[in-house]
DSSP file (Angstrom, degrees, kcal/mol; ACC not computed):
  #  RESIDUE AA STRUCTURE BP1 BP2  ACC     N-H-->O    O-->H-N    N-H-->O    O-->H-N    TCO  KAPPA ALPHA  PHI   PSI    X-CA   Y-CA   Z-CA
    1    1 A M              0   0    0      0, 0.0    42,-0.0     0, 0.0     0, 0.0   0.000 360.0 360.0 360.0 -26.6   31.7   -7.9   -0.5
    2    2 A M    >   +     0   0    0      2,-0.0     3,-3.4     4,-0.0     5,-0.0   0.133 360.0 173.1-108.5  20.6   34.6   -5.4   -0.7
    3    3 A D  T 3  S-     0   0    0      1,-0.3     3,-0.1     3,-0.0     0, 0.0   0.004  78.9 -19.7 -37.5 103.6   37.6   -7.7   -0.3
    4    4 A G  T 3  S+     0   0    0      1,-0.2     2,-0.3     2,-0.1    -1,-0.3   0.481 109.2 121.6  75.7   3.3   40.6   -5.5   -0.9
    5    5 A L    <   -     0   0    0     -3,-3.4    -1,-0.2     1,-0.1     3,-0.1  -0.778  53.2-155.1-101.4 143.9   38.7   -2.8   -2.7
    6    6 A Y  S    S-     0   0    0     -2,-0.3     2,-0.3     1,-0.3    -1,-0.1   0.873  79.8 -18.4 -78.8 -40.3   38.5    0.9   -1.6
    7    7 A F        -     0   0    0     60,-0.2     2,-0.4     2,-0.0    -1,-0.3  -0.977  58.3-131.2-158.4 166.8   35.2    1.3   -3.4
    8    8 A L  E     -A   66   0A   0     58,-2.8    58,-3.2    -2,-0.3     2,-0.4  -0.980  16.6-160.6-123.2 133.6   33.0   -0.2   -6.1
    9    9 A S  E     +A   65   0A   0     -2,-0.4    56,-0.2    56,-0.2    -2,-0.0  -0.967  24.2 146.7-118.7 135.1   31.5    1.8   -9.0
   10   10 A L  E     -A   64   0A   0     54,-2.3    54,-3.4    -2,-0.4    -2,-0.0  -0.962  53.7 -72.4-155.0 163.7   28.5    0.5  -10.9
   11   11 A P  E     -A   63   0A   0      0, 0.0    52,-0.2     0, 0.0    25,-0.0  -0.368  31.7-142.9 -62.3 141.4   25.4    1.9  -12.7
   12   12 A A  S    S+     0   0    0     50,-2.3    25,-0.4     1,-0.3    24,-0.2   0.844  96.3  31.7 -70.0 -32.5   22.8    3.1  -10.4
   13   13 A F  S    S-     0   0    0     49,-0.5    -1,-0.3    23,-0.1    49,-0.1  -0.993  79.8-144.0-128.8 119.2   20.1    1.7  -12.8
   14   14 A P  S    S+     0   0    0      0, 0.0    20,-0.1     0, 0.0    -2,-0.0   0.242  80.8  39.1 -77.5  17.4   21.1   -1.4  -14.8
   15   15 A M  S    S-     0   0    0     18,-0.2     3,-0.1     3,-0.0    -2,-0.1  -0.972 100.2 -78.3-153.5 161.3   19.2   -0.3  -17.9
   16   16 A P        -     0   0    0      0, 0.0    45,-0.1     0, 0.0     0, 0.0  -0.339  59.4 -99.5 -61.7 147.3   18.6    2.9  -19.9
   17   17 A P        -     0   0    0      0, 0.0     2,-0.3     0, 0.0    42,-0.1  -0.281  35.4-133.5 -65.3 154.2   15.9    5.1  -18.3
   18   18 A Y        -     0   0    0      1,-0.1     7,-0.0    -3,-0.1    -3,-0.0  -0.704  35.3 -76.9-106.3 163.4   12.4    5.0  -19.7
   19   19 A A    >   -     0   0    0     -2,-0.3     3,-1.6     1,-0.1    -1,-0.1  -0.171  37.7-121.0 -59.4 148.0   10.2    7.9  -20.5
   20   20 A T  T 3  S+     0   0    0      1,-0.3    -1,-0.1    -3,-0.1    -2,-0.0   0.782 111.6  61.0 -63.4 -27.3    8.5    9.7  -17.6
   21   21 A K  T 3  S+     0   0    0      2,-0.0     2,-0.4     3,-0.0    -1,-0.3   0.646  84.9  95.3 -75.4 -12.2    5.0    9.0  -19.1
   22   22 A T    <   -     0   0    0     -3,-1.6     3,-0.1     1,-0.1    -4,-0.1  -0.654  68.3-150.6 -79.0 130.8    5.7    5.3  -18.8
   23   23 A L        -     0   0    0     -2,-0.4     2,-0.3     1,-0.2    -1,-0.1   0.742  60.5 -66.0 -73.7 -23.2    4.3    3.8  -15.6
   24   24 A G  S    S-     0   0    0     -3,-0.0    -1,-0.2     0, 0.0     2,-0.2  -0.977  73.1 -36.5 161.8-170.7    7.0    1.1  -15.4
   25   25 A L        -     0   0    0     -2,-0.3     3,-0.4     1,-0.1     5,-0.0  -0.541  38.9-149.1 -82.4 147.9    8.3   -2.0  -17.0
   26   26 A D  S    S+     0   0    0     -2,-0.2    -1,-0.1     1,-0.2     4,-0.1   0.528  79.6  83.7 -93.5  -7.1    5.9   -4.4  -18.6
   27   27 A D  S    S-     0   0    0      2,-0.1    -1,-0.2     1,-0.1     3,-0.1   0.511  98.8-117.9 -81.3  -0.9    7.8   -7.6  -18.1
   28   28 A G  S    S+     0   0    0     -3,-0.4     2,-1.3     1,-0.2     3,-0.1   0.296  80.6 117.7  88.1 -11.4    6.5   -8.1  -14.5
   29   29 A D    >   +     0   0    0      1,-0.2     3,-0.7     2,-0.1    -1,-0.2  -0.690  33.5 171.8 -91.9  87.9   10.0   -7.9  -12.8
   30   30 A I  T 3  S+     0   0    0     -2,-1.3     4,-0.2     1,-0.2    -1,-0.2   0.658  73.2  53.5 -73.9 -14.6    9.4   -4.8  -10.7
   31   31 A F  T >  S+     0   0    0      1,-0.1     3,-0.8     2,-0.1     4,-0.4   0.628  83.0  86.6 -94.2 -14.4   12.7   -5.2   -8.8
   32   32 A A  G X  S+     0   0    0     -3,-0.7     3,-1.3     1,-0.3     4,-0.3   0.893  87.3  51.3 -54.8 -45.6   15.1   -5.5  -11.9
   33   33 A P  G 3  S+     0   0    0      0, 0.0     3,-0.3     0, 0.0    -1,-0.3   0.801 115.9  41.9 -64.3 -25.3   15.5   -1.7  -12.2
   34   34 A W  G <> S+     0   0    0     -3,-0.8     4,-3.0    -4,-0.2     5,-0.2   0.290  80.5 108.3-103.5   9.6   16.5   -1.4   -8.5
   35   35 A S  H <> S+     0   0    0     -3,-1.3     4,-1.6    -4,-0.4     5,-0.2   0.853  78.2  49.8 -60.3 -37.5   18.7   -4.4   -8.2
   36   36 A N  H  > S+     0   0    0     -4,-0.3     4,-0.9    -3,-0.3    -1,-0.2   0.905 118.9  36.4 -70.4 -40.4   22.0   -2.5   -8.0
   37   37 A T  H  > S+     0   0    0    -25,-0.4     4,-2.1    -4,-0.2    -2,-0.2   0.845 112.4  60.0 -80.0 -33.3   20.8   -0.1   -5.2
   38   38 A F  H  X S+     0   0    0     -4,-3.0     4,-2.1     1,-0.2    -2,-0.2   0.912 103.6  50.0 -61.0 -45.0   18.7   -2.8   -3.4
   39   39 A V  H  X S+     0   0    0     -4,-1.6     4,-1.9    -5,-0.2    -1,-0.2   0.900 110.1  50.6 -62.6 -41.5   21.7   -5.1   -2.8
   40   40 A V  H  X>S+     0   0    0     -4,-0.9     5,-1.6     1,-0.2     4,-0.5   0.889 109.2  51.4 -65.7 -38.5   23.7   -2.2   -1.3
   41   41 A N  H ><5S+     0   0    0     -4,-2.1     3,-0.8     1,-0.2    -1,-0.2   0.904 108.8  51.5 -63.4 -40.5   20.8   -1.2    1.0
   42   42 A L  H 3<5S+     0   0    0     -4,-2.1    -2,-0.2     1,-0.2    -1,-0.2   0.865 110.9  46.9 -64.7 -36.2   20.6   -4.8    2.2
   43   43 A T  H 3<5S-     0   0    0     -4,-1.9    -1,-0.2    -5,-0.1    -2,-0.2   0.488 106.1-130.7 -85.8  -2.4   24.3   -5.0    3.0
   44   44 A E  T <<5 +     0   0    0     -3,-0.8    -3,-0.2    -4,-0.5    -2,-0.1   0.858  51.7 153.1  56.7  41.7   24.1   -1.6    4.8
   45   45 A Q      < -     0   0    0     -5,-1.6    -1,-0.2    24,-0.1     2,-0.1  -0.756  50.6-104.0 -98.2 148.0   27.1   -0.2    2.9
   46   46 A P        +     0   0    0      0, 0.0    21,-2.6     0, 0.0     2,-0.3  -0.461  49.0 169.8 -69.6 141.6   27.6    3.5    2.3
   47   47 A A  E     -B   66   0A   0     19,-0.2     2,-0.3    -2,-0.1    19,-0.2  -0.991  22.1-162.0-150.7 154.7   26.8    4.6   -1.2
   48   48 A A  E     -B   65   0A   0     17,-2.0    17,-3.1    -2,-0.3     2,-0.5  -0.992   9.3-151.4-136.1 143.8   26.3    7.7   -3.3
   49   49 A T  E     +B   64   0A   0     -2,-0.3     2,-0.3    15,-0.2    15,-0.2  -0.975  21.8 172.3-117.5 128.3   24.7    8.1   -6.7
   50   50 A I  E     -B   63   0A   0     13,-2.6    13,-3.4    -2,-0.5     2,-0.2  -0.924  38.8 -94.9-132.7 156.9   25.8   10.9   -9.0
   51   51 A S  E     +B   62   0A   0     -2,-0.3    11,-0.2    11,-0.2     3,-0.1  -0.482  38.3 172.2 -69.6 136.9   25.1   11.9  -12.6
   52   52 A C  E     -     0   0A   0      9,-2.8     2,-0.3     1,-0.4    10,-0.2   0.291  54.0 -61.7-131.4  10.4   27.7   10.6  -15.0
   53   53 A G  E     -B   61   0A   0      8,-0.7     8,-2.2     5,-0.0    -1,-0.4  -0.963  55.3 -76.5 146.0-161.3   26.4   11.4  -18.4
   54   54 A E  E     -B   60   0A   0     -2,-0.3     2,-0.1     6,-0.2    -3,-0.0  -0.944  31.7-112.4-138.5 156.3   23.5   10.8  -20.8
   55   55 A T    >   -     0   0    0      4,-2.8     3,-2.0    -2,-0.3     6,-0.1  -0.265  49.1 -92.1 -75.3 174.3   22.2    8.1  -23.1
   56   56 A A  T 3  S+     0   0    0      1,-0.3    -1,-0.1     2,-0.1    -2,-0.0   0.792 130.0  53.4 -59.7 -27.8   22.2    8.7  -26.9
   57   57 A S  T 3  S-     0   0    0      2,-0.1    -1,-0.3     1,-0.0    -2,-0.0   0.374 123.8-103.7 -90.9   5.4   18.7   10.1  -26.6
   58   58 A G  S <  S+     0   0    0     -3,-2.0    -2,-0.1     1,-0.3    -5,-0.0   0.572  72.9 140.5  89.9   9.1   19.7   12.6  -23.9
   59   59 A L        -     0   0    0      1,-0.1    -4,-2.8   -42,-0.1    -1,-0.3  -0.625  56.6-100.3 -85.9 147.4   18.3   10.8  -20.8
   60   60 A P  E     - B   0  54A   0      0, 0.0     2,-0.4     0, 0.0    -6,-0.2  -0.278  28.8-156.3 -71.5 150.5   20.4   10.9  -17.6
   61   61 A V  E     - B   0  53A   0     -8,-2.2    -9,-2.8   -45,-0.1    -8,-0.7  -0.988  10.1-148.2-124.3 134.6   22.7    8.0  -16.4
   62   62 A G  E     - B   0  51A   0     -2,-0.4   -50,-2.3   -11,-0.2   -49,-0.5  -0.822   2.3-150.1-108.5 144.5   23.7    7.6  -12.8
   63   63 A L  E     -AB  11  50A   0    -13,-3.4   -13,-2.6    -2,-0.4     2,-0.5  -0.937  10.8-153.1-108.5 129.3   26.8    6.2  -11.3
   64   64 A Q  E     -AB  10  49A   0    -54,-3.4   -54,-2.3    -2,-0.5     2,-0.5  -0.905   5.2-162.8-104.5 127.7   26.6    4.5   -7.9
   65   65 A I  E     -AB   9  48A   0    -17,-3.1   -17,-2.0    -2,-0.5     2,-0.4  -0.953   9.2-168.9-111.3 123.4   29.8    4.5   -5.7
   66   66 A V  E     -AB   8  47A   0    -58,-3.2   -58,-2.8    -2,-0.5   -19,-0.2  -0.918   2.5-170.3-116.9 135.9   29.8    1.9   -2.9
   67   67 A G        -     0   0    0    -21,-2.6   -60,-0.2    -2,-0.4     3,-0.1  -0.693  32.0 -83.0-118.0 172.5   32.3    1.8   -0.1
   68   68 A P    >   -     0   0    0      0, 0.0     3,-2.1     0, 0.0     7,-0.1  -0.277  69.6 -65.3 -68.9 161.1   33.1   -0.6    2.7
   69   69 A H  T 3  S+     0   0    0      1,-0.3   -24,-0.1   -24,-0.1   -25,-0.1  -0.152 120.1   4.2 -48.0 136.0   31.1   -0.6    5.9
   70   70 A F  T 3  S+     0   0    0      1,-0.1     2,-0.3    -3,-0.1    -1,-0.3   0.558  96.8 113.1  66.0  12.6   31.5    2.6    7.9
   71   71 A D    <>  +     0   0    0     -3,-2.1     4,-1.4     1,-0.2     3,-0.4  -0.389  23.6 143.7-110.9  56.0   33.7    4.3    5.3
   72   72 A D  H  >  +     0   0    0     -2,-0.3     4,-2.7     1,-0.2     5,-0.2   0.857  68.5  61.2 -59.0 -37.0   31.2    7.1    4.3
   73   73 A I  H  > S+     0   0    0     -3,-0.3     4,-2.8     1,-0.2     5,-0.3   0.897 101.1  52.8 -60.5 -41.5   34.1    9.5    3.8
   74   74 A C  H  > S+     0   0    0     -3,-0.4     4,-2.3     1,-0.2    -1,-0.2   0.915 111.2  47.1 -59.0 -43.8   35.7    7.3    1.1
   75   75 A V  H  X S+     0   0    0     -4,-1.4     4,-2.5     2,-0.2    -2,-0.2   0.932 113.6  47.0 -65.2 -46.5   32.4    7.3   -0.8
   76   76 A L  H  X S+     0   0    0     -4,-2.7     4,-2.4     1,-0.2    -2,-0.2   0.903 113.6  48.0 -64.6 -41.3   31.9   11.0   -0.5
   77   77 A R  H  X S+     0   0    0     -4,-2.8     4,-2.5    -5,-0.2    -1,-0.2   0.900 112.1  49.8 -65.7 -40.0   35.5   11.8   -1.5
   78   78 A S  H  X S+     0   0    0     -4,-2.3     4,-2.3    -5,-0.3    -2,-0.2   0.914 111.4  48.6 -64.2 -42.8   35.2    9.4   -4.5
   79   79 A A  H  X S+     0   0    0     -4,-2.5     4,-2.4     2,-0.2    -2,-0.2   0.919 113.0  47.5 -63.7 -43.6   32.0   11.0   -5.6
   80   80 A R  H  X S+     0   0    0     -4,-2.4     4,-2.5     2,-0.2    -2,-0.2   0.904 110.8  51.4 -65.5 -41.2   33.4   14.5   -5.3
   81   81 A T  H  X S+     0   0    0     -4,-2.5     4,-2.2     2,-0.2    -1,-0.2   0.908 110.8  48.7 -62.0 -42.0   36.6   13.5   -7.2
   82   82 A F  H  X S+     0   0    0     -4,-2.3     4,-2.2     2,-0.2    -2,-0.2   0.930 110.7  50.5 -63.6 -45.1   34.4   12.0  -10.0
   83   83 A E  H  X S+     0   0    0     -4,-2.4     4,-2.3     1,-0.2    -2,-0.2   0.915 111.4  48.4 -58.7 -43.9   32.3   15.2  -10.2
   84   84 A L  H  X S+     0   0    0     -4,-2.5     4,-2.5     1,-0.2    -1,-0.2   0.885 110.1  51.4 -65.3 -38.4   35.4   17.4  -10.4
   85   85 A S  H  X S+     0   0    0     -4,-2.2     4,-1.9     2,-0.2    -1,-0.2   0.879 110.3  49.0 -68.1 -36.0   36.9   15.2  -13.1
   86   86 A I  H  X S+     0   0    0     -4,-2.2     4,-1.3     2,-0.2    -2,-0.2   0.921 111.7  49.5 -65.8 -43.8   33.7   15.5  -15.2
   87   87 A S  H  X S+     0   0    0     -4,-2.3     4,-0.6     1,-0.2     3,-0.3   0.915 111.7  48.4 -61.1 -44.0   33.6   19.2  -14.7
   88   88 A A  H >< S+     0   0    0     -4,-2.5     3,-0.8     1,-0.2    -1,-0.2   0.869 108.1  54.8 -65.3 -36.7   37.3   19.5  -15.8
   89   89 A A  H 3< S+     0   0    0     -4,-1.9    -1,-0.2     1,-0.2    -2,-0.2   0.788 103.8  55.8 -68.3 -26.6   36.7   17.4  -18.8
   90   90 A R  H 3<        0   0    0     -4,-1.3    -1,-0.2    -3,-0.3    -2,-0.2   0.638 360.0 360.0 -80.0 -14.5   33.8   19.7  -20.0
   91   91 A L    <<        0   0    0     -3,-0.8    -1,-0.2    -4,-0.6    -2,-0.1   0.490 360.0 360.0 -70.6 360.0   36.1   22.8  -20.0
């Protein structure tokens, strides 16, 4: 899955979040919201999810960083670097 890549970054949730009072999606596809994290769990790759911003309505958006097998340090360093860059951009 990671041919030549140090890490892969993708949305943690492939759609905008829905309101907390909503019980779930109505279209019957209960796995669609978890498709990005589910695949990574199946392949047993290290991953981290961090906040990366908000939607136009102010709901949080998560970034998932995935690394090659057994390279947890790469994932953690990438997540920390992203967090620091977001913090610096807000100054």
